[in-house]
N, C-alpha and C positions, 0 to 999 in steps of 0.2 A: 631696704638693702639692709643696713645695721640690723631689723629686727630680725631679716631673716637670720642673719649669720650670728647671732644670738641664739636663736633658738634653732641652731644647726649645732654648736659650742655646747649646747646644754645639753640636749640629748646624747652626743660624743659624752660626753664627761659623767653624765647618768649611766651609760651604757658600759663606761670603763670601769667606774665603783659598783658594779652588778656584778660583772666579772670576777673585779677582784676581791669583792666579799663570798663570791660564790664560790671560785678555784682556789683563793688564797686565803689564809688568816694568820695574823702576829698574836701570838702569845707571846706573854711574858714569864718565863719559867725560876719560880722560886726553890731553893734547897740546891744540896750538891750531890747529888742521885746518882748525875751522870758525867760529875766530872772525870778526866777533864773533858769530853767533849762538848759539854754544857756546863756553865760554869754558875751562881746564884747571882738570879737580875740578869741573866740574858735572854734577848727577843729573837725569839723563833718565829719564821714564815712556816707555816706548814702548805700542803697541797692538801687538796681534799679529796682530790679523784684520783682514781687509779686502784692497782692490788698492791697489796703490801707483802715483802720477801720477807724471811732472815735475812739481818743484816743491816735492816733499816732502823733509820732511828726516827719514831713515831710519838708522837704526843696522843696524851690517853686519860680518860676521865677514869677516876679513881673509884674506888667504894665510896669511900667518904667526898664525893665529889669534885674532888682537887683535880689540878688539871697536873698533871705529870711527864716527861719525858722518857724515853727506854728505847733499848734495843730488841728488837724482835730476834728471840733464840731458837722457837720453833714454831711450825705453822700446822694448823689442823692435819693431824693424821699421822705425825712423826711422836714419837716415843722420846723423853726427857726423859734423863738419870742422872745424877748426883753421888759417883765412887766414896768411899770413906775415906780417901788421900787425896781428895779434892779433886777441883775441876766441873767438866758438865761432861754430857755424851749425849748427841743427838741421834737413835737409832743405831746406838752400840760406835759411832766416833767422835772423836776431838774435832769441835768444829774449830774452821784454821779463823786467828782473830791477828788485826796488827798489834796490838796488846793483849799478852795474857796475861790476864787479873785473873789473882788468886779468886776462885767460887767455892764454894761452897753450899751446903744445905742452910735452910734457914734453921735458927736456933727452936722456935718454937712457932711451929707450924701443923696444922691440921691436912696439911696434904701430903700423899703417897707418892712411893717414888720406886719402880717409875711409872710416870705418867706418861699415858697418850692422850696428845688434845684433842680437845673436843671438835667438833665440825665448828668453823666461822668464829671458831678462836685461835689468838695467840698464845703461846711463852714471855715472857718480855721481861729482860732482867737490867740491872743496874748496871753502866758501865763502872761504879761506884762500889765494888760487889760487896762491902763490909755492910753495908746497909742496906738487909736481905728483904727492906720493904717492897719487895714488888713482885714476880709472880711466885717467889719460891715461898712466899706467907699468904698470899691470901689468892694464888692459882691465874687459873688462865684469863687473859682480858679478852671480853668479846668483841666479833669487829665492828661494833654498833657502839661502841666506847674507843675505839679510834677516831679521834678528830684528823688525822693526818700525817701525812711523811715531813719532815723539815726535809725543807730545801734550799734552806738563806739562814744564816747565824748570824744575828748584831752583837759583839759583846759589849759590855757596860762595864766603861772606862771610871774610873774615879769617885763614881756616885751611886 
């Protein structure tokens, strides 16, 4: 009887662990590119399945293979532009944001604007817009490089 119970418990725990790591993934974020939404040392739990939309906070693999957090500003087929006076437009309109971050085009970038986001790609911006190490400097991020959407955030406190 105990052997049967232990076998069932092991099966249930292994199935739960497989679902956890297949659907969700804990990711440790370094740097303050997404300050104040995500701070240096925060633990993000990402949902690995599903669709991505503008405004979603996602974790992606950058060109240098590091994991970064960012916010989707434009999706495939949308046109993004950075006017001279600051800010940005998507399809000719200024997107509504909870906090209006001062946004400018990257200082040294090969990306030319206006830019139409290619298929299966996203234009990702940092919330800390003074750090232009995002799509403004490196171009659009392919959907295959996005690991998932942040669904839970655990703040690091004092260590």
